[in-house]
C-alpha positions, 0 to 999 in steps of 0.5 A: 791575880788579875794584871796587865803588863805594857812596855812603853820604850823600856818603861814597864807598866804593871797594872794591878787589877785585884783589890788586895795585894796579900798572901793569896796573890803575892806569890803570882806577883813575885814570879811576874817580877822575876820575869819583868824586872830585868837589866834592860828595862828603864823603869818599873811603873806599878798602877795601884789604882785598884789596890785597897789593901796590902799585907806583909806578903804584898809588901814582900813582893814590892821589896823583891822587885826593889831589890832586883832592880836596885842592882841595876839602878832602876826606879820603881814608881807607884801610881795612884797609891791609896792612903791605907796602902801608903800607911803600910808602906810608912809603917814598914819603913819602905815608903822611901824606896819608891816614887809616888805619882798620880798618873802613869804619864807623870811617872813616865816623864819623871822616871825616864832616864832616872837612876835609883838614888841611895 
């Protein structure tokens, strides 16, 4: 899986560079989430601008990040989510777990100091 990780003052920006998030690359993403999703970050921002498709394994990876960070009230923002991916999140009833933004800057501004609402 191709990705990059950047930390901007506690806001972790995780850019996914593959076109698909599926059973082939989801295990790598899960392993990275175990490293990145720590209680000392302020938010996790996932840039989905390159992702065209997601399957149940990809959704499972997102759910793992959510479960880890929920314990610490740390929000997750998804950037540039395409309609096909958003539909999968909606069908899976996971859409409400994440916040959606058009840009990284918008997400950083909105998520700064925010906690997860249940």
